[in-house]
Steps between C-alpha positions, in 0.01 A plus 500: 500500500689617192863453414636652820325274749268553793739666750717703265422831673561371854801272441815693601745227400803616297396295198151654497640852541743436214217372278280802578787741436558336162131534409499866609814578298347343189180701545699824534687427175178456300356782293228698672144418388227758556124466468335740257137588568289315242817424308649191658864510603798699379865397533696791639845620402638452851574191704306438820815600693524835317131570555524411871811716537319795335198453728721490810661827393158660450390387847814645659445834323135513607596421860757781494247746354240410761745518790597858403143633503379711788147361494431129451342382177144456622166657420334697776122485520346844517254557785158606369 
């Protein structure tokens, strides 16, 4: 079942949590890799952590914009 074992996502033991945290930290330190349509992959200028942090900021801004609107962001079907 791969290098992590069969029950890695259900094992809440401290050693397993520590191992998973280490793996996650290493993944966040790596450079971001993006897929390019018909062009393979491109290594980004940001780390995965920086890209994730940027995305979280964008989501917060979008949530704030949508919560300030009078009408919800939906399309109304016109009666014919």
